[in-house]
ROMI-816485 format. One record per residue (C-alpha): residue number from 1; x, y, z. Coordinates in pm, 1 decimal, decimal comma. Layout:
BEGIN
nr:X:Y:Z
NUM:X:Y:Z
...
END
This chain:
BEGIN
nr:X:Y:Z
1:4819,7:5390,4:-4432,6
2:4621,9:5624,7:-4206,9
3:4493,9:5854,5:-4481,9
4:4462,4:5873,5:-4858,6
5:4432,7:6183,9:-5076,5
6:4140,0:6126,1:-5313,0
7:4149,2:6478,8:-5457,1
8:4393,0:6765,5:-5418,8
9:4350,3:6887,0:-5061,5
10:4093,5:6616,6:-4972,9
11:4191,3:6314,8:-4761,6
12:3989,7:6019,1:-4638,3
13:4123,1:5886,3:-4310,0
14:4121,2:5573,7:-4101,6
15:3975,7:5795,0:-3827,3
16:3639,9:5790,2:-4013,0
17:3659,8:6159,3:-4095,3
18:3738,5:6359,0:-4405,8
19:4014,8:6619,7:-4383,6
20:4018,1:6923,9:-4610,9
21:4339,9:7124,8:-4632,3
22:4126,0:7439,0:-4628,4
23:4141,0:7537,3:-4262,2
24:4220,1:7254,4:-4211,8
25:3863,5:7130,0:-4180,6
26:3752,5:6798,0:-4031,9
27:3422,0:6658,8:-4161,7
28:3235,0:6393,8:-3961,0
29:2947,1:6173,4:-4069,4
30:2664,6:6040,8:-3854,5
31:2739,3:6049,7:-3479,2
32:2402,5:5911,0:-3356,1
33:2452,5:6031,2:-2999,7
34:2200,7:5897,0:-2750,4
35:2201,3:5553,4:-2914,7
36:2198,2:5365,8:-2583,4
37:1919,9:5583,2:-2439,6
38:1703,5:5513,9:-2742,3
39:1756,0:5138,8:-2703,6
40:1670,1:5157,1:-2333,7
41:1332,3:5306,5:-2421,8
42:1272,7:4989,9:-2622,6
43:1374,6:4768,3:-2330,6
44:1725,9:4686,1:-2453,6
45:2016,5:4766,5:-2222,4
46:2378,0:4783,9:-2341,4
47:2686,3:4945,0:-2184,1
48:2705,4:5319,7:-2247,5
49:3005,8:5308,4:-2477,7
50:2904,1:5505,0:-2787,8
51:2962,0:5856,5:-2654,0
52:3284,5:5763,8:-2473,1
53:3418,4:5599,6:-2788,5
54:3324,7:5902,4:-2999,3
55:3479,8:6140,7:-2744,9
56:3809,2:5950,3:-2743,0
57:3818,7:5929,1:-3123,3
58:3745,7:6300,8:-3162,8
59:4017,3:6389,8:-2911,2
60:4263,7:6191,6:-3120,8
61:4154,6:6368,5:-3438,7
62:4178,1:6714,0:-3278,2
63:4526,7:6632,1:-3157,2
64:4654,4:6486,0:-3484,1
65:4500,2:6718,7:-3744,8
66:4444,6:7036,4:-3536,6
67:4141,8:7146,1:-3743,3
68:4036,1:7507,5:-3723,0
69:3689,0:7407,2:-3835,0
70:3467,4:7101,4:-3783,5
71:3161,8:7017,5:-3993,9
72:2907,1:6767,7:-3858,6
73:2709,9:6621,4:-4149,3
74:2388,2:6550,4:-3961,6
75:2226,7:6276,7:-3755,7
76:2402,5:6409,0:-3450,7
77:2115,8:6255,7:-3251,3
78:2003,0:5896,3:-3285,8
79:1637,4:5922,5:-3190,5
80:1385,8:6109,4:-3404,6
81:1184,0:6242,6:-3114,1
82:1257,1:6480,5:-2828,2
83:1563,3:6345,9:-2647,8
84:1576,4:6231,0:-2288,9
85:1797,6:6430,8:-2052,5
86:2086,7:6183,1:-2080,2
87:2088,2:6205,6:-2459,9
88:2070,8:6585,4:-2454,8
89:2369,4:6595,5:-2221,9
90:2563,7:6363,7:-2453,3
91:2508,5:6600,5:-2745,2
92:2612,4:6901,8:-2537,2
93:2921,3:6724,0:-2408,4
94:3052,5:6627,7:-2752,0
95:2969,9:6953,3:-2928,4
96:3099,8:7153,8:-2633,3
97:3430,8:6968,6:-2653,7
98:3453,9:7048,4:-3025,4
99:3370,6:7415,0:-2967,5
100:3660,9:7446,3:-2724,7
101:3902,2:7350,9:-3003,9
102:3753,6:7482,8:-3327,8
103:3468,9:7650,8:-3511,1
104:3176,2:7407,9:-3533,3
105:2920,9:7391,9:-3815,4
106:2621,9:7166,3:-3755,3
107:2420,9:7036,6:-4051,1
108:2076,5:6898,0:-3970,8
109:2005,4:6534,8:-4058,0
110:1677,7:6345,4:-4082,0
111:1724,8:6217,1:-3723,5
112:1777,4:6566,9:-3586,1
113:1424,4:6666,5:-3490,5
114:1443,3:6889,5:-3182,2
115:1822,3:6925,2:-3221,0
116:1791,9:7303,5:-3232,8
117:1638,0:7297,4:-2884,2
118:1970,4:7159,3:-2760,2
119:2194,7:7379,4:-2973,9
120:2022,5:7705,1:-2880,4
121:2167,7:7681,0:-2529,9
122:2512,0:7661,7:-2689,1
123:2470,0:7953,9:-2928,1
124:2466,0:7735,9:-3239,5
125:2221,8:7712,4:-3528,3
126:2176,0:7391,9:-3728,2
127:2173,2:7452,4:-4104,6
128:2053,7:7243,4:-4397,8
129:2385,2:7271,9:-4583,0
130:2706,5:7467,7:-4610,3
131:2918,8:7558,5:-4913,5
132:3288,0:7532,6:-4835,1
133:3618,7:7468,7:-5013,9
134:3434,1:7422,9:-5343,3
135:3192,3:7160,7:-5205,3
136:2827,6:7152,2:-5102,0
137:2804,1:6968,1:-4770,3
138:2465,1:6829,3:-4669,0
139:2334,4:6530,8:-4478,3
140:2226,6:6327,9:-4779,9
141:1869,5:6214,7:-4706,1
142:1762,4:6461,8:-4975,7
143:1960,6:6567,5:-5281,5
144:1995,0:6939,5:-5351,6
145:2145,8:6862,3:-5692,6
146:2454,5:7070,5:-5612,5
147:2785,4:6916,4:-5716,4
148:3045,2:6837,6:-5602,0
149:2878,2:6726,9:-5280,4
150:2993,2:6565,3:-4955,1
151:2726,7:6369,2:-4765,4
152:2667,9:6117,5:-4487,9
153:2335,3:5936,2:-4429,2
154:2421,4:5625,3:-4632,2
155:2631,0:5444,9:-4365,2
156:2818,0:5278,6:-4653,7
157:2981,6:4941,7:-4603,3
158:3104,3:4657,3:-4821,0
159:3138,8:4284,6:-4767,3
160:3460,1:4117,0:-4877,5
161:3406,3:3744,8:-4940,8
162:3641,3:3496,0:-4776,5
163:3752,8:3165,7:-4927,3
164:3780,0:2995,6:-4588,1
165:3550,9:3211,3:-4377,1
166:3247,5:3430,9:-4399,2
167:3470,4:3716,8:-4512,2
168:3446,6:4054,5:-4347,7
169:3235,0:4365,0:-4351,7
170:3379,5:4714,2:-4327,7
171:3253,4:5068,5:-4333,2
172:3388,0:5267,9:-4623,3
173:3420,3:5602,6:-4795,5
174:3265,4:5624,3:-5141,6
175:3393,3:5858,3:-5413,3
176:3218,1:5890,7:-5747,8
177:3468,8:6132,3:-5898,4
178:3301,6:6191,2:-6235,2
179:2964,8:6274,9:-6076,3
180:3117,2:6470,2:-5788,2
181:2978,9:6266,2:-5495,9
182:3170,0:6179,4:-5177,8
183:2998,9:5972,1:-4907,6
184:3137,6:5939,5:-4554,4
185:3101,2:5636,6:-4327,4
186:2919,1:5685,8:-3996,5
187:3139,5:5813,7:-3717,8
188:2947,0:5616,8:-3456,4
189:3109,4:5276,6:-3400,3
190:2765,0:5128,8:-3326,0
191:2608,8:5233,2:-3655,7
192:2537,9:4933,9:-3874,0
193:2657,6:4957,1:-4230,7
194:2437,0:4956,8:-4537,1
195:2605,0:4707,5:-4769,5
196:2656,0:4858,7:-5112,6
197:2559,4:4629,9:-5398,1
198:2486,5:4684,1:-5765,3
199:2118,6:4742,0:-5703,3
200:2007,6:5102,7:-5679,7
201:1712,0:5004,3:-5460,5
202:1959,4:4921,6:-5180,6
203:2116,7:5268,3:-5181,4
204:1957,1:5519,1:-4946,1
205:2122,4:5850,0:-5041,2
206:1965,1:5999,0:-5357,3
207:2287,7:6172,4:-5463,6
208:2466,1:5837,2:-5470,2
209:2183,0:5640,5:-5630,3
210:2154,7:5906,4:-5902,0
211:2524,6:5872,1:-5982,2
212:2713,0:5605,8:-6175,9
213:2778,8:5433,0:-5842,9
214:2916,9:5103,1:-5984,4
215:3218,7:5310,2:-6095,7
216:3264,0:5472,7:-5753,2
217:3596,7:5423,2:-5576,7
218:3569,4:5245,0:-5241,1
219:3803,4:5310,3:-4947,9
220:3757,1:5064,6:-4662,4
221:3814,4:5163,2:-4300,2
222:3999,3:4885,1:-4120,0
223:4216,7:4832,1:-3814,6
224:4524,8:4827,6:-4038,1
225:4440,3:5152,6:-4213,9
226:4257,6:5283,6:-4519,3
227:4218,7:5013,0:-4782,2
228:4181,1:5124,7:-5145,2
229:3946,6:4854,2:-5272,4
230:3891,2:4977,6:-5626,5
231:3556,0:5026,7:-5799,2
232:3233,4:4914,8:-5632,6
233:3154,1:4692,9:-5932,5
234:3479,5:4500,4:-5870,6
235:3462,8:4466,7:-5490,6
236:3288,9:4130,5:-5506,3
237:3586,1:3994,2:-5701,6
238:3812,8:4057,2:-5402,2
239:3864,8:3764,2:-5165,3
240:4046,6:3728,3:-4834,4
END
């Protein structure tokens, strides 16, 4: 199953994006472009795969869903400081590709210091939030209190225990329907997940920690498709 409708007109997808029928609109969580450049400044060198992987995944999404509008939920950049030239070019390349296909709305995340310096050359303005299709969309490092809300920031993941192995870890979508909170997984394949457990101190996004998160529905992103895992409080009872 490639997608699952969690509310009328709202689908979570195995492509790590949320699709709203309004538009349609594609909503992406944390991209963290410039990840490799940031690691190189710390003396760690890895193949430059993040941007290419994101580009290929976005091309697939644009082709399949044909969104008229794209919302980026913040943390477009990985580093907090002024980006090196290579990282700036990565941001321009990805956002430029999106602008060729759709309207682009950029929401500023806590990593996005100096992002506006890059966007100004492209005629875009980063905003703190946008209200659309009945939702407040914001990054998630701060909680505006508006509901229902769609956020990123958390990098949510869950661990599924295994009887004969160490189990597996997967990024996931989180939906606390009663409290009106939807959390997207990071779009960057290199972003580590923050394992969700029944301890509010481990949850980073205030909107999620302030909700009845043990009752949130969890939708795992896996190679075989979206996996409806049930409530967060019951995930640890699942075994593979």
